[in-house]
C-alpha positions in Angstrom: -19.3 7.3 5.4 -17.8 10.7 4.5 -19.7 12.4 7.2 -18.5 9.9 9.8 -14.9 10.3 8.5 -15.2 14.1 8.9 -16.5 13.6 12.4 -13.5 11.4 13.1 -11.2 14.2 11.8 -12.7 16.6 14.3 -12.4 14.1 17.2 -8.7 13.4 16.2 -8.0 17.1 16.5 -9.7 17.2 19.9 -7.8 14.2 21.1 -4.5 15.9 20.2 -5.3 19.3 21.6 -6.1 18.5 25.2 -9.5 16.7 25.2 -8.5 13.1 24.7 -11.0 11.8 27.2 -13.9 13.7 25.6 -12.9 12.5 22.1 -12.6 8.9 23.3 -16.1 9.0 24.9 -17.7 10.4 21.7 -15.9 7.9 19.6 -17.1 5.0 21.8 -20.7 6.3 21.4 -20.4 6.3 17.6 -18.8 2.9 17.6 -21.8 1.5 19.5 -24.5 3.3 17.5 -24.9 0.6 14.9 -25.2 -2.8 16.6 -24.3 -2.0 20.1 -20.9 -3.7 19.7 -18.0 -1.3 19.2 -16.2 -3.9 17.1 -18.8 -3.4 14.3 -18.1 0.4 14.1 -16.1 2.2 11.4 -12.3 2.0 11.3 -11.9 5.8 11.5 -13.6 5.9 14.9 -11.4 3.1 16.1 -8.5 5.3 15.1 -9.8 8.0 17.3 -9.7 5.5 20.2 -6.0 4.7 19.3 -5.0 8.3 19.1 -6.9 9.2 22.3 -4.9 6.5 24.2 -1.7 7.8 22.7 -2.6 11.4 23.8 -3.2 10.1 27.3 0.3 8.5 27.4 -1.2 5.0 27.5 0.7 2.9 25.0 -0.8 -0.4 26.2 -4.3 1.0 25.7 -3.4 2.2 22.3 -1.9 -1.2 21.3 -5.0 -2.9 22.6 -7.2 -0.6 20.5 -5.3 -1.5 17.3 -6.8 -5.0 17.0 -10.4 -4.0 16.6 -9.3 -1.2 14.3 -7.5 -3.7 12.1 -10.6 -5.9 12.0 -12.8 -2.9 11.0 -10.3 -1.7 8.4 -10.1 -5.1 6.8 -13.9 -5.4 6.7 -14.0 -2.0 4.9 -11.1 -3.1 2.7 -9.2 0.1 3.6 -5.5 -0.2 3.3 -5.1 3.3 4.7 -6.8 2.6 8.0 -5.0 -0.7 8.3 -1.7 1.3 7.8 -2.8 3.8 10.5 -3.4 0.9 12.9 -0.1 -0.9 12.2 2.1 2.2 12.2 0.5 3.4 15.4 1.1 0.0 17.0 4.7 0.2 15.9 5.6 3.4 17.5 3.6 2.7 20.6 5.6 -0.5 20.9 8.7 1.7 20.8 7.4 3.8 23.6 6.5 0.7 25.6 10.0 -0.7 25.1 11.5 2.5 26.5 9.4 2.0 29.7 10.0 -1.8 29.9 13.0 -3.4 28.3 11.1 -6.7 28.2 8.7 -5.1 25.7 11.5 -4.1 23.3 10.7 -5.6 19.9 12.5 -3.8 17.1 11.9 -6.5 14.6 8.1 -6.4 15.2 8.2 -2.6 15.0 9.9 -2.7 11.6 7.6 -5.3 10.3 4.6 -3.3 11.2 6.0 -0.1 9.7 7.0 -1.8 6.4 3.5 -3.4 6.1 1.9 -0.1 6.9 3.9 1.7 4.3 2.9 -0.7 1.6 -0.8 -0.7 2.7 -0.9 3.1 2.5 -0.1 3.0 -1.2 -3.2 3.4 -3.4 -5.6 4.4 -0.6 -8.4 6.4 -2.2 -10.0 8.1 0.8 -8.0 11.3 1.4 -8.4 11.3 5.2 -7.3 7.7 5.5 -4.5 8.3 3.0 -3.1 11.4 4.8 -3.3 9.9 8.3 -1.7 6.7 7.1 1.3 8.6 5.7 1.6 10.6 8.9 1.4 7.5 11.1 4.1 5.8 9.1 6.3 9.0 9.2 6.0 9.2 13.0 7.0 5.6 13.3 10.1 6.1 11.2 10.8 9.4 13.0 10.8 7.6 16.4 13.6 5.4 15.0 15.5 8.4 13.5 15.2 7.0 10.0 15.0 10.4 8.5 15.5 9.1 4.9 12.2 7.1 5.3 10.4 9.9 7.0 10.7 12.6 4.4 8.8 10.9 1.6 5.8 10.2 3.9 5.5 13.8 5.1 5.9 15.1 1.6 3.2 12.8 0.3 0.9 13.9 3.2 1.5 17.5 2.3 0.8 16.9 -1.4 -2.5 15.0 -0.6 -3.6 17.7 1.9 -2.9 20.4 -0.6 -5.0 18.6 -3.2 -8.0 18.1 -0.8 -9.8 21.3 -0.1 -11.2 20.0 3.2 -7.6 19.4 4.6 -5.9 22.5 3.4 -5.6 23.8 7.0 -3.3 20.9 7.9 -0.8 21.1 5.0 1.6 23.6 6.6 1.9 21.2 9.6 3.6 18.6 7.4 6.0 21.3 6.1 6.8 22.2 9.7 7.4 18.5 10.5 9.8 18.4 7.6 11.7 21.5 8.8 12.0 20.1 12.3 13.2 16.7 10.9 16.0 18.3 8.9 17.1 20.4 12.0 17.2 17.2 14.1 19.1 15.4 11.3 21.6 18.3 11.2 22.1 18.0 15.0 23.0 14.4 14.7 25.4 15.1 11.9 27.1 17.9 13.8 27.8 15.5 16.7 29.7 13.2 14.4 31.6 16.0 12.7 29.9 15.8 9.3 29.6 19.6 9.0 28.9 19.9 5.3 26.1 17.4 5.4 24.6 19.1 8.4 24.6 22.5 6.7 22.8 20.9 3.7 20.0 19.8 6.1 19.7 23.1 7.8 19.3 24.6 4.3 16.5 22.2 3.6 15.0 23.0 7.0 14.9 26.7 6.1 13.3 26.0 2.8 10.5 24.0 4.4 10.0 26.4 7.3 9.8 29.4 5.0 7.2 27.7 2.9 5.2 26.7 6.0 5.2 30.3 7.3 3.6 31.4 4.0 0.9 28.6 4.1 -0.3 28.4 7.7 -4.0 29.1 8.2 -6.7 28.6 10.7 -7.4 30.0 14.2 -3.9 29.4 15.5 -2.1 30.6 12.3 -0.1 33.3 14.1 1.4 30.7 16.6 2.2 28.2 13.9 3.7 31.0 11.7 6.0 31.9 14.6 6.9 28.2 15.0 7.9 28.2 11.3 9.8 31.5 11.6 11.7 30.0 14.6 12.8 27.0 12.6 13.8 29.2 9.7 16.0 31.3 12.0 17.5 28.2 13.6 18.4 27.0 10.1 20.4 30.2 9.4 22.4 30.0 12.6 25.1 27.7 11.2 25.3 29.3 7.7 25.0 32.7 6.2 23.3 34.9 8.8 24.2 34.1 12.4 23.7 37.6 13.7 20.3 38.0 12.1 19.4 34.5 13.2 20.2 35.3 16.8 18.0 38.4 16.8 15.1 36.5 15.1 15.3 33.5 17.4 15.2 35.7 20.5 12.3 37.8 19.2 10.2 34.7 18.1 10.9 32.8 21.3 9.5 35.8 23.2 6.3 35.7 21.3 5.9 32.0 21.6 6.4 32.1 25.3 3.7 34.7 25.6 1.3 32.4 23.6 1.9 29.5 26.0 3.4 27.5 23.1 4.5 23.9 23.7 8.2 23.8 24.8 9.4 21.2 22.3 10.3 23.7 19.6 11.8 26.0 22.1 14.1 23.3 23.5 15.1 22.3 20.0 16.0 26.0 19.2 18.5 26.4 22.1 21.6 24.8 20.5 21.0 26.7 17.3 20.5 30.0 19.3 23.8 29.4 21.1 25.6 28.7 17.8 24.2 31.9 16.3 25.3 33.9 19.3 28.8 32.4 19.2 29.2 32.9 15.5 28.1 36.5 15.9 30.8 37.2 18.5 28.8 36.6 21.7 30.2 33.4 23.3 29.4 34.4 26.9 25.8 35.1 25.9 25.7 31.8 24.1 27.0 30.0 27.3 24.3 31.7 29.4 21.6 30.5 27.0 22.8 26.9 27.2 23.2 27.1 31.0 19.6 28.1 31.3 18.6 25.4 28.7 20.4 22.7 30.8 18.6 23.7 34.0 15.2 23.6 32.2 15.7 20.2 30.6 13.1 17.8 32.2 14.2 14.3 33.3 12.5 12.8 30.3 13.9 15.3 27.8 14.3 14.2 24.2 17.7 12.5 24.1 18.9 14.3 20.9 18.0 17.8 22.2 19.6 17.0 25.6 22.7 15.6 24.0 23.0 18.5 21.6 22.5 21.1 24.4 25.2 19.5 26.5 27.6 19.1 23.6 27.1 22.7 22.3 27.8 23.8 25.9 31.0 21.7 26.1 32.1 23.2 22.7 31.6 26.7 24.1 33.4 25.9 27.3 36.4 24.5 25.4 36.4 27.6 23.2 36.5 29.7 26.4 39.5 27.7 27.7 38.0 25.0 29.9 40.3 22.0 30.2 37.6 19.6 31.4 35.4 20.3 28.3 37.7 18.3 26.0 37.2 15.0 27.8 33.5 15.6 28.0 33.4 16.2 24.2 35.5 13.1 23.5 33.2 10.8 25.4 30.0 12.4 24.0 31.3 12.3 20.4 32.2 8.6 20.7 28.7 7.9 22.0 27.2 9.9 19.1 29.2 7.8 16.6 27.9 4.6 18.2 24.3 5.9 18.1 24.7 6.9 14.4 26.0 3.4 13.5 23.0 1.9 15.3 20.7 4.2 13.3 22.3 3.1 10.1 21.9 -0.6 11.0 18.2 0.0 11.7 17.9 1.9 8.4 19.5 -1.0 6.6 17.2 -3.5 8.3 14.1 -1.4 7.4 15.1 -1.1 3.8 15.9 -4.8 3.5 12.5 -5.6 5.0 10.8 -3.2 2.6 12.6 -4.7 -0.5 11.8 -8.2 0.6 8.1 -7.2 1.1 8.0 -5.6 -2.3 9.5 -8.7 -3.9 7.0 -10.9 -2.0 4.1 -8.7 -3.2 5.4 -8.8 -6.8 5.7 -12.6 -6.6 2.2 -12.9 -5.3 0.9 -10.6 -8.0 2.6 -12.7 -10.7 1.2 -15.9 -9.1 -2.3 -14.4 -9.0 -2.0 -13.2 -12.6 -1.0 -16.8 -13.7 -4.2 -18.1 -12.1 -6.5 -15.4 -13.6 -8.2 -15.3 -16.9 -7.0 -12.0 -18.5 -10.3 -11.3 -20.3 -12.8 -11.8 -17.4 -10.7 -11.4 -14.3 -11.9 -14.6 -12.7 -9.9 -17.8 -12.2 -8.6 -19.7 -15.3 -8.4 -23.4 -16.0 -5.0 -23.6 -14.3 -6.5 -22.4 -11.1 -9.5 -24.7 -11.4 -7.3 -27.7 -12.1 -5.2 -26.9 -9.1 -8.3 -26.4 -6.9 -9.8 -29.7 -7.9 -6.4 -31.4 -7.3 -6.2 -29.9 -3.9 -9.8 -30.9 -3.1 -9.1 -34.5 -4.0 -6.5 -34.7 -1.2 -9.1 -33.5 1.4 -12.0 -36.0 1.4 -15.4 -34.4 1.8 -18.6 -33.6 0.0 -18.4 -31.1 -3.0 -20.4 -30.0 -5.9 -19.2 -29.4 -9.4 -21.0 -27.1 -11.9 -20.1 -27.0 -15.6 -21.5 -24.1 -17.4 -21.7 -23.5 -21.2 -22.8 -20.3 -22.8 -25.8 -20.5 -25.1 -26.0 -18.3 -28.3 -22.5 -17.0 -27.8 -21.6 -17.7 -31.5 -24.6 -15.5 -32.5 -23.2 -12.6 -30.6 -19.7 -13.0 -32.2 -21.2 -13.4 -35.7 -23.7 -10.6 -35.6 -22.1 -8.0 -33.3 -18.4 -8.7 -33.5 -15.7 -10.1 -31.2 -15.6 -6.9 -29.0 -19.3 -7.5 -28.2 -18.5 -11.2 -27.5 -15.7 -10.2 -25.1 -18.0 -7.8 -23.3 -20.6 -10.5 -23.0 -18.1 -13.0 -21.5 -17.0 -10.4 -19.0 -20.6 -9.7 -17.9 -21.4 -13.4 -17.8 -18.3 -14.2 -15.7 -19.2 -11.4 -13.2 -22.8 -12.7 -13.0 -21.7 -16.2 -12.3 -19.0 -15.3 -9.7 -21.5 -13.1 -7.8 -23.7 -16.2 -7.0 -21.1 -18.3 -5.1 -20.1 -18.1 -1.5 -16.7 -16.8 -0.3 -14.2 -19.6 -0.7 -16.0 -21.2 -3.6 -14.5 -21.0 -7.1 -15.8 -19.9 -10.4 -13.4 -20.3 -13.4 -13.3 -19.8 -17.1 -12.1 -23.0 -18.7 -11.8 -21.5 -22.1 -13.9 -20.0 -24.9 -17.4 -19.7 -23.6 -17.2 -22.5 -21.0 -17.1 -22.0 -17.2 -17.0 -24.2 -14.1 -17.6 -23.8 -10.4 -16.4 -25.9 -7.4 -18.6 -25.5 -4.3 -17.8 -26.7 -0.8 -21.5 -27.0 0.2 -23.4 -29.4 -2.1 -26.7 -28.6 -0.5 -26.6 -25.1 -2.1 -25.6 -26.3 -5.6 -29.1 -26.4 -7.2 -30.0 -22.9 -5.8 -26.6 -21.5 -6.9 -27.0 -22.9 -10.4 -30.6 -21.5 -10.6 -29.3 -18.1 -9.5 -26.6 -18.3 -12.2 -29.1 -19.0 -14.9 -31.4 -16.1 -13.8 -28.4 -13.7 -13.4 -27.2 -14.3 -16.9 -30.7 -14.1 -18.3 -31.0 -10.6 -16.7 -27.8 -9.1 -18.1 -28.8 -6.0 -20.0 -28.5 -6.0 -23.8 -27.2 -9.6 -23.9 -29.0 -12.4 -25.7 -26.8 -15.1 -24.2 -28.0 -17.6 -21.6 -26.3 -20.5 -19.9 -26.7 -24.2 -19.5 -25.5 -25.6 -16.1 -24.8 -29.2 -15.3 -24.5 -30.1 -11.6 -22.9 -33.2 -10.0 -22.6 -33.9 -6.3 -20.3 -36.4 -4.6 -17.0 -36.9 -2.8 -14.0 -34.8 -3.5 -12.0 -38.0 -3.9 -14.0 -38.8 -7.1 -13.8 -35.5 -8.9 -13.0 -36.9 -12.4 -16.3 -38.8 -12.3 -18.2 -35.7 -11.0 -16.8 -33.6 -13.8 -18.0 -36.2 -16.4 -21.5 -36.3 -14.8 -21.7 -32.5 -14.7 -20.7 -32.3 -18.3 -23.3 -34.9 -19.3 -26.0 -33.0 -17.4 -25.0 -29.7 -19.0 -25.3 -31.2 -22.5 -28.7 -32.6 -21.7 -29.9 -29.1 -20.9 -28.3 -27.8 -24.1 -30.2 -30.4 -26.2 -33.4 -29.1 -24.6 -32.7 -25.5 -25.7 -30.4 -24.4 -22.9 -31.1 -21.6 -20.4 -31.4 -23.9 -17.4 -29.7 -26.1 -14.9 -29.8 -29.9 -14.3 -28.6 -31.9 -11.4 -27.2 -35.3 -12.4 -27.6 -38.2 -10.0 -26.5 -41.8 -10.6 -30.1 -42.9 -11.4 -32.1 -39.8 -12.2 -31.9 -36.1 -13.1 -33.5 -33.0 -11.6 -34.0 -29.8 -13.6 -33.9 -26.3 -12.1 -34.5 -22.7 -13.2 
């Protein structure tokens, strides 16, 4: 599986660097390699499909690819890949909502992100763990919930740094953190919270400087320049505007020559203008922003667009424009409304998260109350509730009562610790023989019981239990199993009959199973 996962990592990189169609085709081939049905393929390859659709600007295709990925991730019991699926669906729903107002579903988006965040906890596979954190971070980033983004990117960085096979990626998460703090600062500037904004540009500089020192790989020079650009932007509003202006101009020139994606360049323009203005060059700052405005595409990022226009209006007002004041007043009132909307969404996300944590804790407490602390299987309370529930649903059932033979000998000769170890091994052996949905419980001491929904399998299950316990290494214990079949509406009678059959086996030396019938008995194993 590790080899398949590493192949998925390579395909994810291809999908995000210009070859989404090729990555998608190869992932489809891998998904069909086993049974011919892509649904049976590994979750990591389903994630390649999701990401390839995202890279092709196909939110509907990405959302459709999530369902089979969720099925595969649940089959693999991978919380990390489930988290990747849910978080990806969340932010693709956001994109879809931007294209079609009828698709807007903020509540569904938040539910997916909160569920993904919780599933990501405890994921052991490093690739699934890192990707799940990044997917959750992107979802919260799309909602401008910066407070929830930072812990995800930081954890992704820490995990990447700890995994030698992912070290090449770790500087990317630092760059993401630097960019996030710059964007956070831009929002704060628009609502006149200058001190807080400067605190975030300081954080941006710290992350960007660290990223510049840690980048590696074939494109290290470009990513280092990206980090240096962010670090220079972060100085523009604080201690070194003149130096920041020089560095921004120099690094932008290098990035343009390398054909670097324009997003970071667009984000840098408001900071470049601020650096020029603060270093005594307001006309040059205005020229930078005039060019930036003309280069903004129709689908430009709203925050970059708003910050570019606002910084230009501030400069015009500084240079004596009478119209700039009304433009600023309108823009600032809109910025305040958007900030309040952001805070409302943040509150909703945190409330959902807290409720989900409480629900999980409640479920854990409820499960703990139904589990035997020594063996980890169900306890008498759970068995009694299961039989009570079965009694309300008429149908055929089988009851097995199981008593451990020679258990006292183990306790007397080898001590209680050995006895506890034997009980744990016996419980595991018994539980392994029943079908999903059937129940094995420890009733107390060395006594166990099972409730089976398919009576036709009862004798074979009991026989397997006897053999499984007999084969436990370094354990002299065996089991006696009594079996009774009948209607779930008559469980007290079935329990009595199973108990009688079990004691008949014990009187004959134990280590066997017996089926009780109203008129005869059948021995097994």
